[in-house]
All heavy atoms as TSV, in Angstrom:
chain	resi	resn	atom	element	x	y	z
A	1	MET	N	N	-16.447	3.973	8.210
A	1	MET	CA	C	-17.722	4.387	8.906
A	1	MET	C	C	-18.888	4.156	7.968
A	1	MET	O	O	-18.783	4.415	6.706
A	1	MET	CB	C	-17.585	5.862	9.305
A	1	MET	CG	C	-18.832	6.394	9.901
A	1	MET	SD	S	-18.662	8.083	10.511
A	1	MET	CE	C	-17.885	8.802	9.213
A	2	MET	N	N	-19.936	3.677	8.538
A	2	MET	CA	C	-21.156	3.410	7.686
A	2	MET	C	C	-21.892	4.646	7.389
A	2	MET	O	O	-21.904	5.554	8.170
A	2	MET	CB	C	-22.049	2.446	8.483
A	2	MET	CG	C	-21.380	1.106	8.842
A	2	MET	SD	S	-22.493	0.027	9.676
A	2	MET	CE	C	-23.594	-0.469	8.429
A	3	ALA	N	N	-22.566	4.674	6.190
A	3	ALA	CA	C	-23.190	5.842	5.748
A	3	ALA	C	C	-24.356	6.214	6.647
A	3	ALA	O	O	-24.782	7.332	6.778
A	3	ALA	CB	C	-23.650	5.666	4.234
A	4	SER	N	N	-25.013	5.231	7.234
A	4	SER	CA	C	-26.181	5.449	8.087
A	4	SER	C	C	-25.861	5.995	9.448
A	4	SER	O	O	-26.779	6.362	10.173
A	4	SER	CB	C	-27.034	4.135	8.223
A	4	SER	OG	O	-26.300	3.182	8.814
A	5	ALA	N	N	-24.603	5.983	9.860
A	5	ALA	CA	C	-24.223	6.485	11.197
A	5	ALA	C	C	-24.163	8.048	11.168
A	5	ALA	O	O	-23.748	8.590	10.195
A	5	ALA	CB	C	-22.822	5.897	11.607
A	6	LEU	N	N	-24.533	8.562	12.286
A	6	LEU	CA	C	-24.515	10.051	12.382
A	6	LEU	C	C	-23.964	10.391	13.815
A	6	LEU	O	O	-23.973	9.524	14.691
A	6	LEU	CB	C	-25.924	10.645	12.247
A	6	LEU	CG	C	-26.960	10.334	13.351
A	6	LEU	CD1	C	-27.806	11.637	13.434
A	6	LEU	CD2	C	-27.751	9.182	12.942
A	7	PRO	N	N	-23.373	11.614	13.938
A	7	PRO	CA	C	-22.805	11.979	15.236
A	7	PRO	C	C	-23.928	11.984	16.261
A	7	PRO	O	O	-25.070	12.363	16.101
A	7	PRO	CB	C	-22.271	13.392	15.046
A	7	PRO	CG	C	-22.170	13.555	13.542
A	7	PRO	CD	C	-23.165	12.589	12.942
A	8	LEU	N	N	-23.521	11.594	17.525
A	8	LEU	CA	C	-24.437	11.516	18.649
A	8	LEU	C	C	-25.078	12.918	18.886
A	8	LEU	O	O	-26.250	12.941	19.263
A	8	LEU	CB	C	-23.649	11.151	19.935
A	8	LEU	CG	C	-24.375	11.081	21.251
A	8	LEU	CD1	C	-25.503	10.110	21.220
A	8	LEU	CD2	C	-23.439	10.658	22.340
A	9	GLY	N	N	-24.368	13.933	18.712
A	9	GLY	CA	C	-24.921	15.282	18.796
A	9	GLY	C	C	-26.119	15.637	17.963
A	9	GLY	O	O	-26.836	16.578	18.258
A	10	LEU	N	N	-26.357	14.859	16.922
A	10	LEU	CA	C	-27.511	15.140	16.026
A	10	LEU	C	C	-28.711	14.242	16.395
A	10	LEU	O	O	-29.824	14.472	15.793
A	10	LEU	CB	C	-27.078	14.877	14.539
A	10	LEU	CG	C	-26.087	15.745	13.991
A	10	LEU	CD1	C	-25.721	15.369	12.520
A	10	LEU	CD2	C	-26.317	17.212	14.157
A	11	MET	N	N	-28.616	13.359	17.404
A	11	MET	CA	C	-29.722	12.652	17.796
A	11	MET	C	C	-30.676	13.524	18.638
A	11	MET	O	O	-30.198	14.336	19.292
A	11	MET	CB	C	-29.294	11.366	18.604
A	11	MET	CG	C	-28.552	10.401	17.740
A	11	MET	SD	S	-28.072	8.902	18.617
A	11	MET	CE	C	-29.534	8.136	18.928
A	12	VAL	N	N	-31.909	13.121	18.615
A	12	VAL	CA	C	-32.961	13.914	19.363
A	12	VAL	C	C	-33.291	13.306	20.766
A	12	VAL	O	O	-33.041	12.047	20.879
A	12	VAL	CB	C	-34.290	14.215	18.593
A	12	VAL	CG1	C	-33.919	15.053	17.320
A	12	VAL	CG2	C	-34.917	12.853	18.153
A	13	SER	N	N	-33.730	13.989	21.648
A	13	SER	CA	C	-34.148	13.482	22.945
A	13	SER	C	C	-35.153	12.286	22.801
A	13	SER	O	O	-36.020	12.351	22.006
A	13	SER	CB	C	-34.779	14.527	23.763
A	13	SER	OG	O	-33.876	15.590	24.027
A	14	GLY	N	N	-34.876	11.155	23.511
A	14	GLY	CA	C	-35.787	10.019	23.412
A	14	GLY	C	C	-35.337	9.011	22.359
A	14	GLY	O	O	-35.854	7.917	22.309
A	15	GLN	N	N	-34.401	9.337	21.525
A	15	GLN	CA	C	-33.858	8.422	20.512
A	15	GLN	C	C	-32.877	7.487	21.034
A	15	GLN	O	O	-32.069	7.818	21.789
A	15	GLN	CB	C	-33.294	9.276	19.301
A	15	GLN	CG	C	-33.039	8.525	18.048
A	15	GLN	CD	C	-32.586	9.413	16.878
A	15	GLN	OE1	O	-32.419	10.575	17.129
A	15	GLN	NE2	N	-32.443	8.820	15.796
A	16	ASN	N	N	-32.960	6.159	20.486
A	16	ASN	CA	C	-32.036	5.168	20.762
A	16	ASN	C	C	-31.098	4.921	19.558
A	16	ASN	O	O	-31.492	5.161	18.497
A	16	ASN	CB	C	-32.763	3.831	21.137
A	16	ASN	CG	C	-33.580	3.878	22.345
A	16	ASN	OD1	O	-33.116	4.369	23.378
A	16	ASN	ND2	N	-34.762	3.471	22.352
A	17	GLY	N	N	-29.885	4.438	19.935
A	17	GLY	CA	C	-28.953	4.087	18.874
A	17	GLY	C	C	-27.933	3.168	19.280
A	17	GLY	O	O	-27.952	2.708	20.476
A	18	LYS	N	N	-27.153	2.673	18.348
A	18	LYS	CA	C	-26.036	1.752	18.652
A	18	LYS	C	C	-24.788	2.454	18.201
A	18	LYS	O	O	-24.655	2.958	17.085
A	18	LYS	CB	C	-26.267	0.457	17.879
A	18	LYS	CG	C	-25.290	-0.597	18.201
A	18	LYS	CD	C	-25.503	-1.867	17.413
A	18	LYS	CE	C	-26.641	-2.672	18.064
A	18	LYS	NZ	N	-26.677	-3.973	17.529
A	19	ILE	N	N	-23.763	2.443	19.095
A	19	ILE	CA	C	-22.466	3.085	18.764
A	19	ILE	C	C	-21.757	2.266	17.600
A	19	ILE	O	O	-21.548	1.087	17.809
A	19	ILE	CB	C	-21.555	3.159	20.068
A	19	ILE	CG1	C	-22.283	4.035	21.074
A	19	ILE	CG2	C	-20.222	3.701	19.657
A	19	ILE	CD1	C	-21.570	4.081	22.417
A	20	LYS	N	N	-21.408	2.964	16.604
A	20	LYS	CA	C	-20.772	2.302	15.460
A	20	LYS	C	C	-19.316	2.601	15.391
A	20	LYS	O	O	-18.536	1.786	15.024
A	20	LYS	CB	C	-21.413	2.802	14.140
A	20	LYS	CG	C	-22.807	2.123	13.970
A	20	LYS	CD	C	-22.488	0.689	13.759
A	20	LYS	CE	C	-23.777	-0.068	13.352
A	20	LYS	NZ	N	-23.517	-1.543	13.413
A	21	GLU	N	N	-18.898	3.860	15.803
A	21	GLU	CA	C	-17.522	4.288	15.709
A	21	GLU	C	C	-17.239	5.450	16.622
A	21	GLU	O	O	-18.089	6.356	16.898
A	21	GLU	CB	C	-17.126	4.661	14.241
A	21	GLU	CG	C	-15.671	4.955	14.075
A	21	GLU	CD	C	-15.357	5.209	12.605
A	21	GLU	OE1	O	-16.245	5.063	11.741
A	21	GLU	OE2	O	-14.186	5.507	12.330
A	22	ILE	N	N	-15.995	5.479	17.211
A	22	ILE	CA	C	-15.594	6.661	17.974
A	22	ILE	C	C	-14.303	7.074	17.174
A	22	ILE	O	O	-13.392	6.456	17.116
A	22	ILE	CB	C	-15.289	6.256	19.446
A	22	ILE	CG1	C	-16.587	5.748	20.076
A	22	ILE	CG2	C	-14.697	7.398	20.235
A	22	ILE	CD1	C	-16.448	5.126	21.432
A	23	VAL	N	N	-14.380	8.472	16.881
A	23	VAL	CA	C	-13.312	9.108	16.131
A	23	VAL	C	C	-12.433	9.881	17.138
A	23	VAL	O	O	-13.035	10.711	17.891
A	23	VAL	CB	C	-13.819	9.978	14.979
A	23	VAL	CG1	C	-12.678	10.593	14.277
A	23	VAL	CG2	C	-14.639	9.163	14.082
A	24	GLY	N	N	-11.150	9.768	17.028
A	24	GLY	CA	C	-10.261	10.580	18.018
A	24	GLY	C	C	-9.042	9.784	18.324
A	24	GLY	O	O	-8.811	8.679	17.842
A	25	GLY	N	N	-8.199	10.371	19.066
A	25	GLY	CA	C	-6.907	9.824	19.450
A	25	GLY	C	C	-7.121	8.580	20.449
A	25	GLY	O	O	-8.183	8.372	20.950
A	26	LYS	N	N	-6.042	7.874	20.662
A	26	LYS	CA	C	-6.161	6.656	21.429
A	26	LYS	C	C	-6.563	6.943	22.839
A	26	LYS	O	O	-7.392	6.297	23.417
A	26	LYS	CB	C	-4.672	5.985	21.456
A	26	LYS	CG	C	-4.700	4.749	22.238
A	26	LYS	CD	C	-3.268	4.156	22.201
A	26	LYS	CE	C	-3.243	2.849	23.077
A	26	LYS	NZ	N	-1.923	2.314	23.262
A	27	GLY	N	N	-6.108	7.981	23.427
A	27	GLY	CA	C	-6.489	8.281	24.815
A	27	GLY	C	C	-7.927	8.664	24.908
A	27	GLY	O	O	-8.608	8.309	25.825
A	28	PHE	N	N	-8.426	9.399	24.002
A	28	PHE	CA	C	-9.822	9.787	23.929
A	28	PHE	C	C	-10.691	8.562	23.815
A	28	PHE	O	O	-11.670	8.373	24.566
A	28	PHE	CB	C	-10.168	10.753	22.747
A	28	PHE	CG	C	-11.510	11.150	22.574
A	28	PHE	CD1	C	-12.173	11.912	23.485
A	28	PHE	CD2	C	-12.312	10.563	21.524
A	28	PHE	CE1	C	-13.485	12.394	23.243
A	28	PHE	CE2	C	-13.594	10.935	21.432
A	28	PHE	CZ	C	-14.287	11.812	22.207
A	29	ARG	N	N	-10.431	7.718	22.887
A	29	ARG	CA	C	-11.175	6.444	22.696
A	29	ARG	C	C	-11.077	5.552	23.941
A	29	ARG	O	O	-12.225	5.034	24.337
A	29	ARG	CB	C	-10.670	5.649	21.463
A	29	ARG	CG	C	-10.967	6.325	20.121
A	29	ARG	CD	C	-10.828	5.479	18.875
A	29	ARG	NE	N	-9.618	4.748	18.991
A	29	ARG	CZ	C	-8.392	5.026	18.526
A	29	ARG	NH1	N	-8.219	6.174	17.970
A	29	ARG	NH2	N	-7.329	4.237	18.599
A	30	GLU	N	N	-9.953	5.407	24.549
A	30	GLU	CA	C	-9.888	4.651	25.795
A	30	GLU	C	C	-10.690	5.140	26.922
A	30	GLU	O	O	-11.348	4.447	27.638
A	30	GLU	CB	C	-8.370	4.471	26.170
A	30	GLU	CG	C	-7.612	3.509	25.326
A	30	GLU	CD	C	-6.050	3.487	25.602
A	30	GLU	OE1	O	-5.628	4.230	26.496
A	30	GLU	OE2	O	-5.376	2.629	25.049
A	31	ARG	N	N	-10.598	6.506	27.077
A	31	ARG	CA	C	-11.403	7.161	28.081
A	31	ARG	C	C	-12.918	6.890	27.965
A	31	ARG	O	O	-13.606	6.552	28.887
A	31	ARG	CB	C	-11.116	8.632	28.060
A	31	ARG	CG	C	-11.833	9.460	29.110
A	31	ARG	CD	C	-11.419	10.923	29.130
A	31	ARG	NE	N	-12.468	11.661	29.891
A	31	ARG	CZ	C	-12.674	12.881	29.566
A	31	ARG	NH1	N	-12.165	13.418	28.419
A	31	ARG	NH2	N	-13.634	13.605	30.274
A	32	LEU	N	N	-13.439	6.958	26.654
A	32	LEU	CA	C	-14.828	6.735	26.453
A	32	LEU	C	C	-15.111	5.208	26.624
A	32	LEU	O	O	-16.191	4.862	27.199
A	32	LEU	CB	C	-15.192	7.099	25.039
A	32	LEU	CG	C	-15.305	8.615	24.826
A	32	LEU	CD1	C	-15.658	8.905	23.381
A	32	LEU	CD2	C	-16.398	9.239	25.644
A	33	MET	N	N	-14.257	4.295	26.300
A	33	MET	CA	C	-14.483	2.892	26.448
A	33	MET	C	C	-14.610	2.608	27.958
A	33	MET	O	O	-15.390	1.824	28.404
A	33	MET	CB	C	-13.344	2.077	25.791
A	33	MET	CG	C	-13.551	2.010	24.317
A	33	MET	SD	S	-12.473	0.954	23.326
A	33	MET	CE	C	-11.144	0.573	24.388
A	34	GLU	N	N	-13.756	3.251	28.852
A	34	GLU	CA	C	-13.855	3.017	30.240
A	34	GLU	C	C	-15.180	3.581	30.842
A	34	GLU	O	O	-15.659	3.001	31.809
A	34	GLU	CB	C	-12.630	3.747	30.914
A	34	GLU	CG	C	-11.387	3.128	30.703
A	34	GLU	CD	C	-10.171	3.917	31.235
A	34	GLU	OE1	O	-10.329	5.115	31.678
A	34	GLU	OE2	O	-9.035	3.555	31.069
A	35	MET	N	N	-15.753	4.538	30.116
A	35	MET	CA	C	-17.131	5.073	30.570
A	35	MET	C	C	-18.266	4.177	30.081
A	35	MET	O	O	-19.378	4.425	30.389
A	35	MET	CB	C	-17.171	6.449	30.095
A	35	MET	CG	C	-16.287	7.450	30.713
A	35	MET	SD	S	-16.275	9.107	29.910
A	35	MET	CE	C	-17.929	9.653	30.024
A	36	GLY	N	N	-17.973	3.189	29.189
A	36	GLY	CA	C	-18.976	2.327	28.628
A	36	GLY	C	C	-19.423	2.578	27.251
A	36	GLY	O	O	-20.245	1.885	26.702
A	37	PHE	N	N	-18.732	3.507	26.594
A	37	PHE	CA	C	-18.959	3.908	25.174
A	37	PHE	C	C	-18.207	2.905	24.294
A	37	PHE	O	O	-17.140	3.245	23.836
A	37	PHE	CB	C	-18.612	5.326	24.902
A	37	PHE	CG	C	-19.598	6.300	25.508
A	37	PHE	CD1	C	-19.359	6.762	26.862
A	37	PHE	CD2	C	-20.652	6.858	24.877
A	37	PHE	CE1	C	-20.234	7.717	27.418
A	37	PHE	CE2	C	-21.434	7.771	25.487
A	37	PHE	CZ	C	-21.213	8.172	26.775
A	38	ASN	N	N	-18.712	1.701	24.050
A	38	ASN	CA	C	-17.986	0.754	23.196
A	38	ASN	C	C	-18.803	0.551	21.944
A	38	ASN	O	O	-20.026	0.664	21.936
A	38	ASN	CB	C	-17.930	-0.578	23.962
A	38	ASN	CG	C	-17.069	-0.400	25.272
A	38	ASN	OD1	O	-15.950	0.071	25.215
A	38	ASN	ND2	N	-17.700	-0.830	26.362
A	39	LYS	N	N	-18.124	0.157	20.929
A	39	LYS	CA	C	-18.807	-0.198	19.598
A	39	LYS	C	C	-19.822	-1.240	19.937
A	39	LYS	O	O	-19.569	-2.227	20.604
A	39	LYS	CB	C	-17.790	-0.680	18.549
A	39	LYS	CG	C	-16.987	0.386	17.963
A	39	LYS	CD	C	-16.076	-0.210	16.848
A	39	LYS	CE	C	-15.085	0.835	16.360
A	39	LYS	NZ	N	-14.204	0.298	15.326
A	40	GLY	N	N	-20.974	-1.063	19.439
A	40	GLY	CA	C	-22.069	-2.088	19.575
A	40	GLY	C	C	-22.969	-1.825	20.838
A	40	GLY	O	O	-23.951	-2.304	20.995
A	41	SER	N	N	-22.494	-0.875	21.763
A	41	SER	CA	C	-23.298	-0.581	22.929
A	41	SER	C	C	-24.482	0.239	22.487
A	41	SER	O	O	-24.462	1.062	21.601
A	41	SER	CB	C	-22.471	0.255	23.962
A	41	SER	OG	O	-21.443	-0.446	24.491
A	42	THR	N	N	-25.574	0.072	23.205
A	42	THR	CA	C	-26.786	0.846	22.976
A	42	THR	C	C	-26.756	2.064	23.775
A	42	THR	O	O	-26.222	2.098	24.805
A	42	THR	CB	C	-28.059	0.038	23.363
A	42	THR	OG1	O	-27.832	-1.301	23.590
A	42	THR	CG2	C	-29.185	0.133	22.234
A	43	ILE	N	N	-27.274	3.119	23.238
A	43	ILE	CA	C	-27.210	4.397	23.868
A	43	ILE	C	C	-28.638	5.060	23.718
A	43	ILE	O	O	-29.215	4.928	22.672
A	43	ILE	CB	C	-26.143	5.355	23.307
A	43	ILE	CG1	C	-25.850	6.578	24.062
A	43	ILE	CG2	C	-26.329	5.583	21.834
A	43	ILE	CD1	C	-24.601	7.327	23.807
A	44	LYS	N	N	-29.107	5.804	24.674
A	44	LYS	CA	C	-30.365	6.513	24.625
A	44	LYS	C	C	-30.102	7.927	25.069
A	44	LYS	O	O	-29.439	8.218	26.043
A	44	LYS	CB	C	-31.384	5.875	25.540
A	44	LYS	CG	C	-32.708	6.558	25.561
A	44	LYS	CD	C	-33.841	5.973	26.245
A	44	LYS	CE	C	-35.127	6.734	26.058
A	44	LYS	NZ	N	-36.224	6.072	26.572
A	45	VAL	N	N	-30.575	8.869	24.239
A	45	VAL	CA	C	-30.409	10.194	24.451
A	45	VAL	C	C	-31.632	10.697	25.345
A	45	VAL	O	O	-32.780	10.494	24.948
A	45	VAL	CB	C	-30.402	11.053	23.172
A	45	VAL	CG1	C	-30.410	12.606	23.477
A	45	VAL	CG2	C	-29.241	10.713	22.304
A	46	ILE	N	N	-31.311	11.208	26.471
A	46	ILE	CA	C	-32.346	11.672	27.408
A	46	ILE	C	C	-32.726	13.221	27.145
A	46	ILE	O	O	-33.759	13.625	27.178
A	46	ILE	CB	C	-31.851	11.463	28.912
A	46	ILE	CG1	C	-31.625	10.047	29.171
A	46	ILE	CG2	C	-32.952	12.066	29.850
A	46	ILE	CD1	C	-32.772	9.141	29.011
A	47	ARG	N	N	-31.630	13.939	26.997
A	47	ARG	CA	C	-31.765	15.316	26.797
A	47	ARG	C	C	-30.732	15.880	25.756
A	47	ARG	O	O	-29.540	15.620	25.897
A	47	ARG	CB	C	-31.627	16.167	27.998
A	47	ARG	CG	C	-32.080	17.541	27.922
A	47	ARG	CD	C	-31.908	18.448	29.145
A	47	ARG	NE	N	-30.447	18.890	29.063
A	47	ARG	CZ	C	-29.826	19.287	30.115
A	47	ARG	NH1	N	-30.402	19.348	31.299
A	47	ARG	NH2	N	-28.559	19.730	30.024
A	48	ASN	N	N	-31.159	16.543	24.715
A	48	ASN	CA	C	-30.265	17.246	23.788
A	48	ASN	C	C	-30.925	18.572	23.444
A	48	ASN	O	O	-31.654	18.632	22.404
A	48	ASN	CB	C	-30.132	16.352	22.495
A	48	ASN	CG	C	-29.133	16.904	21.562
A	48	ASN	OD1	O	-28.560	18.044	21.815
A	48	ASN	ND2	N	-28.895	16.205	20.382
A	49	ASP	N	N	-30.634	19.511	24.296
A	49	ASP	CA	C	-31.077	20.829	23.958
A	49	ASP	C	C	-29.858	21.803	24.016
A	49	ASP	O	O	-29.021	21.740	23.153
A	49	ASP	CB	C	-32.228	21.337	24.833
A	49	ASP	CG	C	-32.087	20.979	26.264
A	49	ASP	OD1	O	-30.875	20.836	26.771
A	49	ASP	OD2	O	-33.050	20.804	26.960
A	50	SER	N	N	-29.783	22.559	24.982
A	50	SER	CA	C	-28.583	23.315	25.185
A	50	SER	C	C	-27.601	22.765	26.201
A	50	SER	O	O	-28.122	22.036	27.145
A	50	SER	CB	C	-28.914	24.864	25.585
A	50	SER	OG	O	-29.574	24.787	26.815
A	51	GLY	N	N	-26.364	23.065	26.154
A	51	GLY	CA	C	-25.518	22.389	27.077
A	51	GLY	C	C	-25.122	20.937	26.685
A	51	GLY	O	O	-25.416	20.537	25.574
A	52	PRO	N	N	-24.530	20.204	27.690
A	52	PRO	CA	C	-24.164	18.833	27.312
A	52	PRO	C	C	-25.401	17.950	27.096
A	52	PRO	O	O	-26.490	18.216	27.611
A	52	PRO	CB	C	-23.458	18.429	28.552
A	52	PRO	CG	C	-23.959	19.292	29.672
A	52	PRO	CD	C	-24.345	20.592	29.031
A	53	LEU	N	N	-25.137	16.927	26.415
A	53	LEU	CA	C	-26.181	15.886	26.138
A	53	LEU	C	C	-26.207	14.987	27.424
A	53	LEU	O	O	-25.240	14.676	27.960
A	53	LEU	CB	C	-25.860	14.909	24.970
A	53	LEU	CG	C	-26.113	15.490	23.580
A	53	LEU	CD1	C	-25.026	16.509	23.182
A	53	LEU	CD2	C	-26.256	14.417	22.596
A	54	ILE	N	N	-27.473	14.594	27.710
A	54	ILE	CA	C	-27.611	13.584	28.832
A	54	ILE	C	C	-27.993	12.300	28.225
A	54	ILE	O	O	-29.030	12.215	27.436
A	54	ILE	CB	C	-28.661	14.028	29.838
A	54	ILE	CG1	C	-28.458	15.463	30.355
A	54	ILE	CG2	C	-28.804	13.006	31.001
A	54	ILE	CD1	C	-27.190	15.627	31.108
A	55	VAL	N	N	-27.094	11.233	28.335
A	55	VAL	CA	C	-27.451	9.860	27.732
A	55	VAL	C	C	-27.425	8.779	28.784
A	55	VAL	O	O	-26.883	8.998	29.899
A	55	VAL	CB	C	-26.321	9.632	26.635
A	55	VAL	CG1	C	-26.381	10.674	25.571
A	55	VAL	CG2	C	-24.980	9.588	27.214
A	56	ILE	N	N	-27.935	7.703	28.418
A	56	ILE	CA	C	-27.859	6.489	29.193
A	56	ILE	C	C	-27.041	5.462	28.396
A	56	ILE	O	O	-27.458	5.138	27.197
A	56	ILE	CB	C	-29.249	5.867	29.544
A	56	ILE	CG1	C	-29.984	6.887	30.459
A	56	ILE	CG2	C	-29.139	4.463	30.150
A	56	ILE	CD1	C	-31.373	6.403	30.882
A	57	VAL	N	N	-25.971	4.975	28.986
A	57	VAL	CA	C	-25.171	3.862	28.375
A	57	VAL	C	C	-24.964	2.856	29.378
A	57	VAL	O	O	-24.552	3.219	30.527
A	57	VAL	CB	C	-23.852	4.486	27.839
A	57	VAL	CG1	C	-22.967	3.354	27.315
A	57	VAL	CG2	C	-24.005	5.520	26.840
A	58	LYS	N	N	-25.244	1.593	29.140
A	58	LYS	CA	C	-25.096	0.504	30.045
A	58	LYS	C	C	-25.773	0.864	31.430
A	58	LYS	O	O	-25.150	0.733	32.419
A	58	LYS	CB	C	-23.606	0.201	30.249
A	58	LYS	CG	C	-22.979	-0.393	28.985
A	58	LYS	CD	C	-21.665	-1.062	29.245
A	58	LYS	CE	C	-21.155	-1.643	27.947
A	58	LYS	NZ	N	-19.981	-2.337	28.120
A	59	GLU	N	N	-26.989	1.247	31.425
A	59	GLU	CA	C	-27.740	1.622	32.582
A	59	GLU	C	C	-27.204	2.693	33.440
A	59	GLU	O	O	-27.580	2.907	34.633
A	59	GLU	CB	C	-27.986	0.338	33.433
A	59	GLU	CG	C	-28.698	-0.724	32.631
A	59	GLU	CD	C	-28.830	-2.038	33.512
A	59	GLU	OE1	O	-28.703	-2.026	34.659
A	59	GLU	OE2	O	-29.157	-3.029	32.892
A	60	SER	N	N	-26.228	3.454	32.923
A	60	SER	CA	C	-25.699	4.656	33.636
A	60	SER	C	C	-26.078	5.938	32.909
A	60	SER	O	O	-25.913	6.017	31.728
A	60	SER	CB	C	-24.133	4.502	33.718
A	60	SER	OG	O	-23.753	3.486	34.527
A	61	ARG	N	N	-26.533	6.839	33.680
A	61	ARG	CA	C	-26.839	8.192	33.047
A	61	ARG	C	C	-25.658	9.135	33.216
A	61	ARG	O	O	-24.990	9.174	34.226
A	61	ARG	CB	C	-27.993	8.787	33.814
A	61	ARG	CG	C	-28.498	10.184	33.295
A	61	ARG	CD	C	-29.577	10.745	34.099
A	61	ARG	NE	N	-30.795	9.951	33.775
A	61	ARG	CZ	C	-32.011	10.555	33.747
A	61	ARG	NH1	N	-32.135	11.845	34.082
A	61	ARG	NH2	N	-33.004	9.817	33.469
A	62	MET	N	N	-25.265	9.716	32.084
A	62	MET	CA	C	-24.059	10.645	32.156
A	62	MET	C	C	-24.261	11.758	31.149
A	62	MET	O	O	-24.940	11.682	30.254
A	62	MET	CB	C	-22.757	9.842	31.878
A	62	MET	CG	C	-22.690	9.025	30.615
A	62	MET	SD	S	-21.236	7.986	30.680
A	62	MET	CE	C	-21.897	6.494	31.407
A	63	ALA	N	N	-23.444	12.869	31.361
A	63	ALA	CA	C	-23.441	14.014	30.541
A	63	ALA	C	C	-22.301	13.899	29.525
A	63	ALA	O	O	-21.124	13.460	29.950
A	63	ALA	CB	C	-23.319	15.207	31.415
A	64	VAL	N	N	-22.520	14.240	28.314
A	64	VAL	CA	C	-21.449	14.211	27.313
A	64	VAL	C	C	-21.418	15.629	26.624
A	64	VAL	O	O	-22.470	16.105	26.228
A	64	VAL	CB	C	-21.850	13.166	26.237
A	64	VAL	CG1	C	-20.832	13.174	25.074
A	64	VAL	CG2	C	-21.956	11.781	26.767
A	65	GLY	N	N	-20.212	16.164	26.650
A	65	GLY	CA	C	-20.079	17.501	26.010
A	65	GLY	C	C	-20.311	17.438	24.594
A	65	GLY	O	O	-20.234	16.386	23.959
A	66	ARG	N	N	-20.670	18.610	23.943
A	66	ARG	CA	C	-20.976	18.651	22.589
A	66	ARG	C	C	-19.788	18.257	21.638
A	66	ARG	O	O	-19.997	17.615	20.671
A	66	ARG	CB	C	-21.312	20.083	22.181
A	66	ARG	CG	C	-22.646	20.389	22.884
A	66	ARG	CD	C	-23.712	21.087	22.030
A	66	ARG	NE	N	-25.028	20.969	22.714
A	66	ARG	CZ	C	-25.917	20.149	22.358
A	66	ARG	NH1	N	-25.797	19.353	21.356
A	66	ARG	NH2	N	-27.029	20.125	23.015
A	67	GLY	N	N	-18.567	18.617	22.015
A	67	GLY	CA	C	-17.382	18.206	21.268
A	67	GLY	C	C	-17.244	16.755	21.220
A	67	GLY	O	O	-16.878	16.113	20.184
A	68	MET	N	N	-17.367	16.104	22.411
A	68	MET	CA	C	-17.293	14.617	22.441
A	68	MET	C	C	-18.358	14.017	21.688
A	68	MET	O	O	-18.101	13.070	20.956
A	68	MET	CB	C	-17.429	14.119	23.878
A	68	MET	CG	C	-16.198	14.422	24.774
A	68	MET	SD	S	-16.630	13.798	26.456
A	68	MET	CE	C	-15.435	12.481	26.668
A	69	ALA	N	N	-19.587	14.517	21.690
A	69	ALA	CA	C	-20.743	13.931	21.076
A	69	ALA	C	C	-20.581	13.933	19.544
A	69	ALA	O	O	-21.029	13.020	18.793
A	69	ALA	CB	C	-22.022	14.718	21.315
A	70	GLN	N	N	-19.740	14.882	19.005
A	70	GLN	CA	C	-19.514	14.880	17.562
A	70	GLN	C	C	-18.571	13.921	17.087
A	70	GLN	O	O	-18.501	13.647	15.926
A	70	GLN	CB	C	-19.068	16.284	17.150
A	70	GLN	CG	C	-20.184	17.441	17.283
A	70	GLN	CD	C	-21.431	17.144	16.580
A	70	GLN	OE1	O	-22.434	16.796	17.130
A	70	GLN	NE2	N	-21.343	17.202	15.264
A	71	LYS	N	N	-17.905	13.233	18.042
A	71	LYS	CA	C	-16.961	12.215	17.666
A	71	LYS	C	C	-17.429	10.770	17.887
A	71	LYS	O	O	-16.727	9.852	17.615
A	71	LYS	CB	C	-15.629	12.488	18.469
A	71	LYS	CG	C	-14.886	13.817	18.167
A	71	LYS	CD	C	-13.761	13.928	18.987
A	71	LYS	CE	C	-13.072	15.364	18.667
A	71	LYS	NZ	N	-11.871	15.525	19.460
A	72	ILE	N	N	-18.666	10.718	18.423
A	72	ILE	CA	C	-19.242	9.367	18.657
A	72	ILE	C	C	-20.391	9.211	17.554
A	72	ILE	O	O	-21.341	9.915	17.520
A	72	ILE	CB	C	-19.977	9.340	20.044
A	72	ILE	CG1	C	-18.860	9.571	21.157
A	72	ILE	CG2	C	-20.600	8.000	20.295
A	72	ILE	CD1	C	-19.369	9.822	22.455
A	73	PHE	N	N	-20.074	8.245	16.659
A	73	PHE	CA	C	-21.025	8.018	15.672
A	73	PHE	C	C	-21.981	6.834	16.010
A	73	PHE	O	O	-21.628	5.818	16.409
A	73	PHE	CB	C	-20.299	7.635	14.307
A	73	PHE	CG	C	-19.685	8.992	13.687
A	73	PHE	CD1	C	-18.369	9.400	14.196
A	73	PHE	CD2	C	-20.290	9.724	12.829
A	73	PHE	CE1	C	-17.849	10.550	13.691
A	73	PHE	CE2	C	-19.721	10.860	12.342
A	73	PHE	CZ	C	-18.512	11.298	12.793
A	74	VAL	N	N	-23.279	7.116	15.727
A	74	VAL	CA	C	-24.289	6.213	16.215
A	74	VAL	C	C	-25.237	5.885	15.076
A	74	VAL	O	O	-25.530	6.697	14.132
A	74	VAL	CB	C	-25.145	6.913	17.343
A	74	VAL	CG1	C	-26.207	6.070	17.811
A	74	VAL	CG2	C	-24.243	7.279	18.468
A	75	GLU	N	N	-25.785	4.666	15.059
A	75	GLU	CA	C	-26.678	4.263	14.084
A	75	GLU	C	C	-28.088	4.081	14.789
A	75	GLU	O	O	-28.113	3.385	15.893
A	75	GLU	CB	C	-26.277	2.868	13.423
A	75	GLU	CG	C	-27.204	2.333	12.406
A	75	GLU	CD	C	-26.683	0.993	11.965
A	75	GLU	OE1	O	-26.573	0.063	12.659
A	75	GLU	OE2	O	-26.430	0.962	10.771
A	76	GLY	N	N	-29.158	4.597	14.223
A	76	GLY	CA	C	-30.406	4.561	14.851
A	76	GLY	C	C	-30.914	3.125	15.005
A	76	GLY	O	O	-30.573	2.297	14.153
A	77	VAL	N	N	-31.612	2.789	16.051
A	77	VAL	CA	C	-32.206	1.500	16.307
A	77	VAL	C	C	-33.620	1.503	16.195
A	77	VAL	O	O	-34.269	2.385	16.615
A	77	VAL	CB	C	-31.752	0.943	17.720
A	77	VAL	CG1	C	-32.302	-0.355	17.894
A	77	VAL	CG2	C	-30.212	0.865	17.748
């Protein structure tokens, strides 16, 4: 993992990033890949306050739980 990457959960609303790594078991990584969370994909945080994060990945808006967000490492763009 690159030193400049941080967990998705630490990004602020309105921030863009590029997915660098997804940490977790094979099933977890495959599930996220099916949702569009692939290495190199751009991601934009719409809301990060209380509750799940609202993000846009590949032109789709979706909610990501805090536990999941801590396993998705993103580099700022």
